[in-house]
C-alpha positions in Angstrom: 34.9 21.4 32.4 33.8 21.4 36.0 35.4 19.3 38.7 34.1 15.8 39.0 31.9 14.7 41.9 31.1 11.0 41.7 28.5 11.2 44.4 26.1 13.1 42.1 23.5 11.1 40.3 21.0 11.5 37.4 17.5 11.8 38.8 15.2 8.9 38.4 13.1 11.0 36.1 15.1 13.0 33.6 14.9 14.8 30.3 17.3 14.6 27.3 17.6 16.8 24.3 19.3 15.8 21.0 20.0 18.3 18.4 22.3 18.8 15.4 23.0 22.5 15.9 24.5 23.1 12.4 27.4 25.0 14.0 25.1 27.9 15.1 26.9 28.0 18.4 29.7 29.5 16.4 27.8 31.3 13.6 25.1 32.8 15.8 26.4 32.5 19.4 23.8 34.7 21.1 21.0 33.0 19.2 22.2 29.6 20.3 22.6 30.6 23.9 19.2 32.2 24.1 17.5 29.1 22.5 19.3 26.6 24.8 18.3 28.7 27.8 14.7 28.8 26.6 14.5 25.1 26.0 16.1 24.3 29.4 13.6 26.6 31.2 10.6 25.2 29.4 11.5 21.5 29.5 14.0 21.2 32.5 16.6 19.3 30.3 19.1 17.3 32.3 21.3 16.1 29.3 22.0 17.9 26.0 23.4 15.8 23.1 24.6 18.3 20.4 26.1 17.5 17.1 28.1 19.9 14.8 29.0 21.8 17.9 31.9 24.2 18.5 34.4 23.9 21.3 37.4 26.1 22.4 39.2 26.7 25.6 36.9 29.7 26.2 33.7 27.8 25.6 31.1 28.0 28.4 27.8 26.2 28.2 24.9 28.6 28.3 23.3 26.8 31.4 25.2 27.7 34.6 27.0 24.8 36.3 26.3 22.3 33.5 29.2 20.0 32.8 30.4 19.7 29.2 32.2 16.9 27.5 33.3 17.2 23.9 34.6 14.9 21.1 36.2 16.6 18.1 36.1 15.5 14.5 37.4 18.7 12.9 40.2 20.9 14.3 40.4 24.6 13.3 43.0 27.2 14.3 41.0 28.6 17.2 38.3 26.0 17.9 37.1 22.5 17.1 33.9 21.0 15.8 32.3 17.8 17.0 29.8 16.5 19.4 29.0 18.0 22.9 27.3 16.2 25.7 26.3 18.6 28.5 24.7 17.5 31.8 23.7 18.9 35.1 26.0 16.4 36.9 29.6 15.5 36.0 30.2 12.3 34.0 32.1 9.4 35.4 33.9 8.6 32.2 33.9 9.7 28.5 35.1 7.8 25.5 35.5 9.2 22.0 34.7 7.0 19.0 36.2 8.4 15.8 35.4 7.0 12.4 38.2 5.3 10.5 36.9 6.6 7.2 36.6 10.2 6.2 33.7 11.9 4.5 34.0 11.9 0.7 33.1 15.6 0.2 34.7 17.4 3.2 37.4 14.8 4.0 36.7 14.8 7.8 36.1 12.0 10.2 32.9 11.8 12.3 32.9 11.6 16.1 30.7 10.0 18.6 30.9 10.4 22.4 30.1 7.8 25.0 29.4 9.3 28.4 28.8 7.4 31.7 26.7 9.0 34.5 25.9 7.7 38.0 22.3 6.6 38.0 21.0 5.4 41.4 22.7 2.1 42.0 23.8 1.7 38.4 25.2 3.7 35.5 23.5 5.5 32.7 25.4 5.4 29.4 24.6 8.1 26.8 26.0 7.7 23.3 26.0 11.0 21.4 26.3 10.0 17.8 27.0 11.8 14.5 27.1 9.0 12.0 29.2 9.0 8.8 27.3 10.5 5.9 28.8 10.7 2.4 30.0 7.1 2.2 28.6 3.8 1.0 26.2 1.7 3.1 29.0 -0.8 3.6 31.2 1.9 5.2 28.3 3.1 7.2 27.8 -0.3 8.7 31.5 -0.8 9.3 31.7 2.4 11.3 28.6 1.5 13.3 30.3 -1.7 14.3 32.5 0.4 16.6 29.4 1.4 18.5 28.3 -2.3 18.7 31.7 -3.4 19.9 31.6 -0.9 22.7 28.1 -1.8 23.7 29.0 -5.4 24.0 31.4 -4.4 26.8 28.6 -2.7 28.7 26.7 -4.6 31.5 23.6 -6.0 29.9 21.3 -4.5 32.6 22.8 -0.9 32.4 20.4 1.6 30.9 21.6 3.1 27.6 20.5 5.9 25.3 21.9 6.5 21.8 20.9 9.9 20.4 21.9 12.1 17.6 22.1 12.4 13.8 22.2 8.9 12.4 22.4 10.1 8.7 20.0 7.4 7.8 19.1 8.9 4.4 18.2 5.6 2.6 16.1 2.5 3.3 19.2 0.3 3.7 20.5 2.4 6.6 17.0 2.6 8.2 16.8 -1.2 8.0 20.3 -1.5 9.5 19.3 0.6 12.5 16.1 -1.4 13.0 18.1 -4.6 12.8 20.6 -3.2 15.3 17.7 -2.4 17.7 16.4 -5.9 17.5 19.9 -7.4 18.1 20.7 -5.2 21.1 17.2 -4.9 22.5 16.8 -1.2 21.9 13.6 0.7 21.4 13.2 3.6 19.0 11.6 6.6 20.7 8.2 7.2 19.2 8.1 11.0 18.4 5.1 13.2 18.6 5.2 15.8 15.8 7.5 13.5 13.8 6.9 15.5 10.7 9.3 18.0 12.1 12.2 15.5 12.1 14.7 16.3 9.3 14.4 13.8 6.5 16.1 13.0 3.2 13.9 11.3 0.6 11.3 10.7 3.3 13.9 8.9 5.5 14.4 10.4 9.1 17.9 11.3 10.0 17.6 11.9 13.8 16.7 9.3 16.4 16.7 8.5 20.1 17.2 4.8 20.9 17.0 3.5 24.4 17.0 0.3 26.5 16.7 -0.3 30.3 14.5 2.7 30.7 10.8 3.7 30.5 10.1 6.5 28.1 7.4 8.8 29.2 7.1 10.9 26.0 9.2 12.3 23.2 8.5 15.0 20.7 10.2 17.3 18.2 10.4 21.1 18.6 10.3 23.5 15.7 13.5 25.6 16.1 12.3 27.9 13.3 15.2 27.3 11.1 17.9 28.3 13.6 19.4 25.0 12.5 18.7 22.7 9.6 17.6 20.0 12.1 14.9 20.3 14.8 15.7 19.2 18.3 14.2 16.1 19.9 13.1 16.2 23.6 12.7 12.9 25.4 11.5 12.2 29.0 12.7 9.0 30.7 12.0 7.2 34.0 14.2 4.7 35.8 12.7 1.2 35.7 
């Protein structure tokens, strides 16, 4: 992690990428690095929100001088897995939100990471989420309450993005997220090429939610099966 310089600010126009990388940064390190560099070059991404990402003391983000922040949900002998938020400026603050419950099948928690960035005369909050999967809808809603509780502490006018793998694989979870958006005044990014979003039983799993920002456009890229999810690219403007 690079040293923090609180004078740096997110540009008024910026690009965010959200992608569940399916641990390919560990399994296929060179492929991952090449793809990230390609996407950054083509879309000038300012913020990367990665799920199922690897981290170790030797980890370096593929884009030079990007600042990385990581929240672990699984600790191995030589590295951890979790969510990574990487940005071209340093964050002001990062908060890890770990689920209370563990996944039924693999017995691990899920982690989300809340990062704050200077954004003109305010702050931009980015929530990189990997929601709990193999549990009941009741548990899913219980764990999402932690996100709600944190957002209630945020200044109501601060712009916020919630991006990641929401594991919304049934209608009840989709409805819960839509109800959440209405309650907290979030918009769901309309995605071009949304047929490329990973689904389960026709329910999309990946979203970008936002408030206090203008979204210019958002679309899904075909990663050609590098991962089992395709990345979302979203362009935003400051209001």
